[in-house]
N, C-alpha and C positions, 0 to 999 in steps of 0.2 A: 643666596646672596646677589645683588645685581653686578652688572659688568664685567661678569666672569664667562659666561656662556658663550661658546664659538670662539673664545681666545685661544690661541695656540701658544703652548707653554714648554719651553725646554727645561728640563730637570737634570742637573748633574748630581753624581753620588745618590742616584735614583733607586739602587738596588736593594736598601734597607734603612732602618731608622725614619729620620726625618724627611727624606727625599721620597721614599716609598710612601710613607704616610701622607705626604703633600700630593704625591701623584692620585692618590684614591680619592682625596679630598677634593681637589679641583676637578677631576674627572666626574664626581659626582654633580658638580655645579655646572657641567656642561662644557668645561673647557676641553681642547684636544690636545693630548698630552704626548711630549717627544721625550723619551726616557734615554739617560746615557749613563753608564758607569762600565765597570770591567768584566762584571760577572754575568756572562750571557744566559745562563739558566735562571738566575734570579730575574733579570730584565723581562725574558720572555714570560716567566711566570705572572709578572706584574702585568704586563700588557695583555695577557690572556685573561686575567681577572678583571681588567677594566672593560675589555670587550664583552665578556660575558655578562657584565652588569648593565650592558647597553651604551658603554662609553667608546671613546674612540683614542687610539695609542699606537704608537710606533716606538721601535728602539733601535739603537745602534751601540755596540760595544765601543766605549770611549775612554781613553786615557787622557785626562784633562792636562797633564803635561805637556802632550803633544798638540801642537797649534793645529796640525792637520786635522787631528780628531776633532777639535772643536769646530772647526771649519765645516767638517763633514756633517757635524750633527746640526748645524743650521741649514746646511743644505738639505739634509733629510727632512726637515721641518717644512722647508718650501716645497720639496717635492711632493710630500704627503698632503699638506693642507694649505699650500700656496702662500704662506706668510709666517711670520713670527711676531708675536705680540709682547711676549715676557720670556726672561729666562732667569731660572733660580739657579744660582752658583752655589751649590751645596756640598760638594765634595771636599773631604777634609780628613786630615790625619792628626792623632793626638798622641804619639810615642813619647810622653814627657819623661824627664829624669833630670836629676840635679845636673849643672854644667860641669862639675868635677868629674861625673860619670863618663864625659867624652864620648857621648853617643853620636860621633860626628855624622855617621850615615843617616840616623834619624834625624839629626838637624837638617840635612840637606833634603831628605825626603819631605819634611814639614815646609820647608821654603819651597820647593818644586810643586807641590799639590797646593798648599794652602794660600800661597801669593802667586805664583806663576800660573797656578790653574785659573784663578780668578781672572788674572790678566788676560790669559788666551781666550777664556770665555767672553770677556768683554770685547778683546780684539776680533772675534768671530762675529759678532753680532752687531757691534757698533756701526759699522757701514750700512747695515740694512736700517737700523733705527735712524741714523741720520738722513738717509734718503728719503724715509717715509714720515719723517718728523714726528715720530711717536714711538713708544716702546718702554718696557719696564724692566730694569735690572735688580735682581734682588740678591743679596748673599748672606750666607750664614757665617757671622763671626762667633763670637763667644763673650762670656762676663770676663774671660781673659784677654779680652780686647778693650776693656775698660779699666782693669787695675791689673798690677802684677802680682804673680804667685811664686814663692819658692818653689823650687823643683820645676818649674814650667816656664823658664826664661824664653826657650826659643819658641816654643807654641804661643806665648804670651805676644812675642814679637810679630809672629807671622799674623795673628789676629788684631793686633795694633796696625799693622800695614793694611789689612783689609778695610779697617775704619777710615783711615787717611786716603786711601784710594776711592772708595765710595763717596766720602764727602766732597773730594775733589771733582769727581764726575757729576755729582749733583750740582754743584757750582757752575762747572763748565756748561752744562747743558741748558741751565738757566741763562747764562750770557749769551750762549749761540742761538737761542730760541729754538731747540730742537726738540723739545717737549718729552725728553726722556726722563721718565720718574726712576727713583731709586730707593731702595730699602736695605737696610742693614739689621740683621736680627743677631741679638746676644743672648744665646742661651745659656742657662746655668746647668744644673745635672738633669738631662734629658735623655730618654732612652735611645741609644744608639750602640754601634759597634765600636766606639772610640776606644773605650777602656781595654778592649782585647788586643789593641795594637802595642799597648806598653809593653817594653821589654825589661825594664828596670824593676827589680823584684820590689824594691820599697816602694816606689811610685805606684806600682800596679796595685799592690795591697792596699794602698792608701785611697787611691781613686776608686777601687772595687766596694771599699767599706763606705765611701761618701755616695756613689751611686745607689748601692744596696739600700741605703737609708732614706735617700730623697729623692731619686729620679722620678719625674713624671712622664707620662706616654709623649711619644712624637708627635702624636695628633694634636696637641697643644700648640706646637710650631706651625702645623699644617694649618691650623685655623688663623694664625697671625699672617701667614703668606697669603691665604685666601682674602683676608680683611684688607691687606695692602693692596691687593690686584683690584678689589671690589669699588676702591675709591673712585670718585668720577675723575674723569682725565684730566681737569684743572686743580687737582688736589694731590701732592706727594707728602706721604708719612714716611718719613726718612730712617727712623729707628724704633726699635722696640727691644726692651730687655725683659727677657721672660724666664722665669724659674719656677721651683717649687715654693708654696709660701712658707714652708718650715725650714727652708736652706738658708744659713746665715753666710751668704756668699759675698 
């Protein structure tokens, strides 16, 4: 793909699933990858694999809930590669349950990671992008950010919030003439570790059956991220809904 080689791309939630697959895909296309997630062993293994294949990658243990960790990830990109061209805000949690289960700790965790984590990433990179009058901010929302599902009220709410934040960011950038591109991806059942975080027994069983029946590889989303980045700088493709052909989501 064109327009990817030598771009510096930060990826959060990079230690597994969509983030890991995207790191490999973009590295193969010649991008310089900056990995962020909480599990250092996973990050090191991914960076080592990218470098073994002839690519370039660095990593930093990152908790997206902490603004200072997001700022440090941007600083690492500049220190290692001299710039930042794009950030893929992919970290997320989905410990869904009915509201009546009152899993308030999980509600707060989803709000912290799925909403505040995205805002922290935007806050960390936006001054750079505004200054250089270019940049690309990509997020992982969900089909749950397009419609509501029983048993997933809080998760849906966080993903609807991401949609609103990103659409507002796109319009603000266009109005300000900062040339910052945005893209929001709405995956359906795609291979990830999301289901493993569900603690409600009924919800866990239902989601596990859904994913076992329908899920497609994380590489499908990686291809979409690469497509978005590969577009000419004057072209913004802002939304992608991606899921299994057979899933009636």
